[in-house]
Each structure stands twice: as structure tokens, then as C-alpha cells.
PyMOL CGO cylinders between C-alpha atoms (Angstrom):
from pymol import cmd
from pymol.cgo import CYLINDER

trace = [
    CYLINDER, 37.36, -81.20, -172.87, 33.94, -81.14, -171.18, 0.3, 1, 1, 1, 1, 1, 1,
    CYLINDER, 33.94, -81.14, -171.18, 31.98, -77.89, -171.87, 0.3, 1, 1, 1, 1, 1, 1,
    CYLINDER, 31.98, -77.89, -171.87, 31.66, -75.12, -169.23, 0.3, 1, 1, 1, 1, 1, 1,
    CYLINDER, 31.66, -75.12, -169.23, 28.75, -74.51, -167.38, 0.3, 1, 1, 1, 1, 1, 1,
    CYLINDER, 28.75, -74.51, -167.38, 28.34, -71.16, -169.42, 0.3, 1, 1, 1, 1, 1, 1,
    CYLINDER, 28.34, -71.16, -169.42, 28.27, -73.13, -172.43, 0.3, 1, 1, 1, 1, 1, 1,
    CYLINDER, 28.27, -73.13, -172.43, 25.65, -75.72, -171.24, 0.3, 1, 1, 1, 1, 1, 1,
    CYLINDER, 25.65, -75.72, -171.24, 23.44, -72.61, -170.39, 0.3, 1, 1, 1, 1, 1, 1,
    CYLINDER, 23.44, -72.61, -170.39, 24.17, -71.10, -173.50, 0.3, 1, 1, 1, 1, 1, 1,
    CYLINDER, 24.17, -71.10, -173.50, 23.02, -73.97, -175.38, 0.3, 1, 1, 1, 1, 1, 1,
    CYLINDER, 23.02, -73.97, -175.38, 20.13, -74.99, -173.27, 0.3, 1, 1, 1, 1, 1, 1,
    CYLINDER, 20.13, -74.99, -173.27, 18.79, -71.46, -173.55, 0.3, 1, 1, 1, 1, 1, 1,
    CYLINDER, 18.79, -71.46, -173.55, 18.19, -71.98, -177.17, 0.3, 1, 1, 1, 1, 1, 1,
    CYLINDER, 18.19, -71.98, -177.17, 16.37, -75.29, -177.18, 0.3, 1, 1, 1, 1, 1, 1,
    CYLINDER, 16.37, -75.29, -177.18, 12.54, -75.33, -177.68, 0.3, 1, 1, 1, 1, 1, 1,
    CYLINDER, 12.54, -75.33, -177.68, 10.36, -74.91, -174.80, 0.3, 1, 1, 1, 1, 1, 1,
    CYLINDER, 10.36, -74.91, -174.80, 9.32, -78.57, -174.63, 0.3, 1, 1, 1, 1, 1, 1,
    CYLINDER, 9.32, -78.57, -174.63, 13.19, -79.52, -174.53, 0.3, 1, 1, 1, 1, 1, 1,
    CYLINDER, 13.19, -79.52, -174.53, 13.91, -76.99, -171.87, 0.3, 1, 1, 1, 1, 1, 1,
    CYLINDER, 13.91, -76.99, -171.87, 11.28, -78.43, -169.78, 0.3, 1, 1, 1, 1, 1, 1,
    CYLINDER, 11.28, -78.43, -169.78, 12.46, -82.00, -170.01, 0.3, 1, 1, 1, 1, 1, 1,
    CYLINDER, 12.46, -82.00, -170.01, 15.92, -80.72, -169.31, 0.3, 1, 1, 1, 1, 1, 1,
    CYLINDER, 15.92, -80.72, -169.31, 14.70, -78.96, -166.20, 0.3, 1, 1, 1, 1, 1, 1,
    CYLINDER, 14.70, -78.96, -166.20, 12.62, -82.02, -164.83, 0.3, 1, 1, 1, 1, 1, 1,
    CYLINDER, 12.62, -82.02, -164.83, 15.69, -84.29, -165.20, 0.3, 1, 1, 1, 1, 1, 1,
    CYLINDER, 15.69, -84.29, -165.20, 18.25, -81.72, -163.34, 0.3, 1, 1, 1, 1, 1, 1,
    CYLINDER, 18.25, -81.72, -163.34, 15.36, -81.43, -160.65, 0.3, 1, 1, 1, 1, 1, 1,
    CYLINDER, 15.36, -81.43, -160.65, 15.27, -85.37, -160.49, 0.3, 1, 1, 1, 1, 1, 1,
    CYLINDER, 15.27, -85.37, -160.49, 18.96, -85.68, -160.34, 0.3, 1, 1, 1, 1, 1, 1,
    CYLINDER, 18.96, -85.68, -160.34, 19.33, -83.09, -157.55, 0.3, 1, 1, 1, 1, 1, 1,
    CYLINDER, 19.33, -83.09, -157.55, 16.59, -84.91, -155.66, 0.3, 1, 1, 1, 1, 1, 1,
    CYLINDER, 16.59, -84.91, -155.66, 18.51, -88.10, -155.85, 0.3, 1, 1, 1, 1, 1, 1,
    CYLINDER, 18.51, -88.10, -155.85, 21.63, -86.62, -154.12, 0.3, 1, 1, 1, 1, 1, 1,
    CYLINDER, 21.63, -86.62, -154.12, 19.71, -84.94, -151.65, 0.3, 1, 1, 1, 1, 1, 1,
    CYLINDER, 19.71, -84.94, -151.65, 17.93, -88.23, -150.91, 0.3, 1, 1, 1, 1, 1, 1,
    CYLINDER, 17.93, -88.23, -150.91, 21.27, -89.84, -150.31, 0.3, 1, 1, 1, 1, 1, 1,
    CYLINDER, 21.27, -89.84, -150.31, 22.64, -87.24, -148.10, 0.3, 1, 1, 1, 1, 1, 1,
    CYLINDER, 22.64, -87.24, -148.10, 19.39, -87.11, -146.07, 0.3, 1, 1, 1, 1, 1, 1,
    CYLINDER, 19.39, -87.11, -146.07, 19.57, -91.00, -145.91, 0.3, 1, 1, 1, 1, 1, 1,
    CYLINDER, 19.57, -91.00, -145.91, 23.15, -90.52, -144.46, 0.3, 1, 1, 1, 1, 1, 1,
    CYLINDER, 23.15, -90.52, -144.46, 21.98, -88.06, -141.97, 0.3, 1, 1, 1, 1, 1, 1,
    CYLINDER, 21.98, -88.06, -141.97, 19.39, -89.89, -140.80, 0.3, 1, 1, 1, 1, 1, 1,
    CYLINDER, 19.39, -89.89, -140.80, 21.51, -92.90, -140.41, 0.3, 1, 1, 1, 1, 1, 1,
    CYLINDER, 21.51, -92.90, -140.41, 23.87, -90.76, -138.43, 0.3, 1, 1, 1, 1, 1, 1,
    CYLINDER, 23.87, -90.76, -138.43, 20.94, -89.67, -136.06, 0.3, 1, 1, 1, 1, 1, 1,
    CYLINDER, 20.94, -89.67, -136.06, 19.83, -93.33, -135.56, 0.3, 1, 1, 1, 1, 1, 1,
    CYLINDER, 19.83, -93.33, -135.56, 23.20, -94.48, -134.25, 0.3, 1, 1, 1, 1, 1, 1,
    CYLINDER, 23.20, -94.48, -134.25, 23.76, -91.27, -132.30, 0.3, 1, 1, 1, 1, 1, 1,
    CYLINDER, 23.76, -91.27, -132.30, 20.48, -92.00, -130.49, 0.3, 1, 1, 1, 1, 1, 1,
    CYLINDER, 20.48, -92.00, -130.49, 21.26, -95.74, -130.20, 0.3, 1, 1, 1, 1, 1, 1,
    CYLINDER, 21.26, -95.74, -130.20, 24.48, -94.86, -128.53, 0.3, 1, 1, 1, 1, 1, 1,
    CYLINDER, 24.48, -94.86, -128.53, 22.70, -92.33, -126.20, 0.3, 1, 1, 1, 1, 1, 1,
    CYLINDER, 22.70, -92.33, -126.20, 20.25, -95.19, -125.12, 0.3, 1, 1, 1, 1, 1, 1,
    CYLINDER, 20.25, -95.19, -125.12, 23.15, -97.76, -124.56, 0.3, 1, 1, 1, 1, 1, 1,
    CYLINDER, 23.15, -97.76, -124.56, 25.36, -95.27, -122.32, 0.3, 1, 1, 1, 1, 1, 1,
    CYLINDER, 25.36, -95.27, -122.32, 22.36, -94.55, -120.31, 0.3, 1, 1, 1, 1, 1, 1,
    CYLINDER, 22.36, -94.55, -120.31, 22.49, -91.02, -121.21, 0.3, 1, 1, 1, 1, 1, 1,
    CYLINDER, 22.49, -91.02, -121.21, 18.75, -90.95, -122.21, 0.3, 1, 1, 1, 1, 1, 1,
    CYLINDER, 18.75, -90.95, -122.21, 16.10, -93.32, -121.52, 0.3, 1, 1, 1, 1, 1, 1,
    CYLINDER, 16.10, -93.32, -121.52, 13.35, -94.71, -123.91, 0.3, 1, 1, 1, 1, 1, 1,
    CYLINDER, 13.35, -94.71, -123.91, 9.56, -93.83, -123.29, 0.3, 1, 1, 1, 1, 1, 1,
    CYLINDER, 9.56, -93.83, -123.29, 6.62, -96.03, -124.12, 0.3, 1, 1, 1, 1, 1, 1,
    CYLINDER, 6.62, -96.03, -124.12, 5.45, -95.15, -127.62, 0.3, 1, 1, 1, 1, 1, 1,
    CYLINDER, 5.45, -95.15, -127.62, 1.75, -94.73, -126.40, 0.3, 1, 1, 1, 1, 1, 1,
    CYLINDER, 1.75, -94.73, -126.40, 3.11, -92.61, -123.65, 0.3, 1, 1, 1, 1, 1, 1,
    CYLINDER, 3.11, -92.61, -123.65, 4.86, -90.32, -126.18, 0.3, 1, 1, 1, 1, 1, 1,
    CYLINDER, 4.86, -90.32, -126.18, 1.96, -89.80, -128.34, 0.3, 1, 1, 1, 1, 1, 1,
    CYLINDER, 1.96, -89.80, -128.34, -0.21, -88.90, -125.35, 0.3, 1, 1, 1, 1, 1, 1,
    CYLINDER, -0.21, -88.90, -125.35, 2.38, -86.21, -124.29, 0.3, 1, 1, 1, 1, 1, 1,
    CYLINDER, 2.38, -86.21, -124.29, 2.34, -85.13, -128.14, 0.3, 1, 1, 1, 1, 1, 1,
    CYLINDER, 2.34, -85.13, -128.14, -1.40, -84.80, -128.02, 0.3, 1, 1, 1, 1, 1, 1,
    CYLINDER, -1.40, -84.80, -128.02, -1.57, -82.81, -124.88, 0.3, 1, 1, 1, 1, 1, 1,
    CYLINDER, -1.57, -82.81, -124.88, 1.14, -80.31, -126.12, 0.3, 1, 1, 1, 1, 1, 1,
    CYLINDER, 1.14, -80.31, -126.12, -1.09, -79.88, -129.37, 0.3, 1, 1, 1, 1, 1, 1,
    CYLINDER, -1.09, -79.88, -129.37, -4.30, -79.69, -127.33, 0.3, 1, 1, 1, 1, 1, 1,
    CYLINDER, -4.30, -79.69, -127.33, -2.60, -77.05, -124.88, 0.3, 1, 1, 1, 1, 1, 1,
    CYLINDER, -2.60, -77.05, -124.88, -1.17, -75.27, -127.72, 0.3, 1, 1, 1, 1, 1, 1,
    CYLINDER, -1.17, -75.27, -127.72, -4.59, -74.82, -129.45, 0.3, 1, 1, 1, 1, 1, 1,
    CYLINDER, -4.59, -74.82, -129.45, -6.36, -73.88, -126.41, 0.3, 1, 1, 1, 1, 1, 1,
    CYLINDER, -6.36, -73.88, -126.41, -3.80, -70.95, -125.59, 0.3, 1, 1, 1, 1, 1, 1,
    CYLINDER, -3.80, -70.95, -125.59, -4.50, -69.40, -128.93, 0.3, 1, 1, 1, 1, 1, 1,
]
cmd.load_cgo(trace, "trace")
């Protein structure tokens, strides 16, 4: 039978400091891997949604240079207004 979370925590707390640090690092890395796969799924879904909007004519694309110019203008105007 697998250990419960409380049992695992009780065992982890009595580990030497270095072992706790290694355990914490590995747990954080495993969470990061799970989050990365979820983010990738969300990003892919967003890309597909935007592609479908473009194909359907719901939205229009703009030139990359034009988009960057608009962003630069927004940033410049924001800085001036502060």
C-alpha cells in the first residue's frame, strides 16, 4: 500500500538538511514539468483558435513591422503620460 501524504511528510521532515534540499529541488522540477506540459497545451489551443479566426475572416492579420510600430507608439505614449 502506498504511503499517505502525511506519512511522506513525516519521513521527509526528519531527513538531513541536504537531503531535504535535494527532495525539494526534485519536487519543484517535477511540478515545473507538469506545468510546462499544461502551458504547452494551452498555447497550442490558443494558436489553433487564432488560426481559425484568421481563416474564418473574423480577424485580419497585420504586418509584423506595423504591429511593432504600434507597440512602440503605445509604450512611448505611456511613458510620456506618466
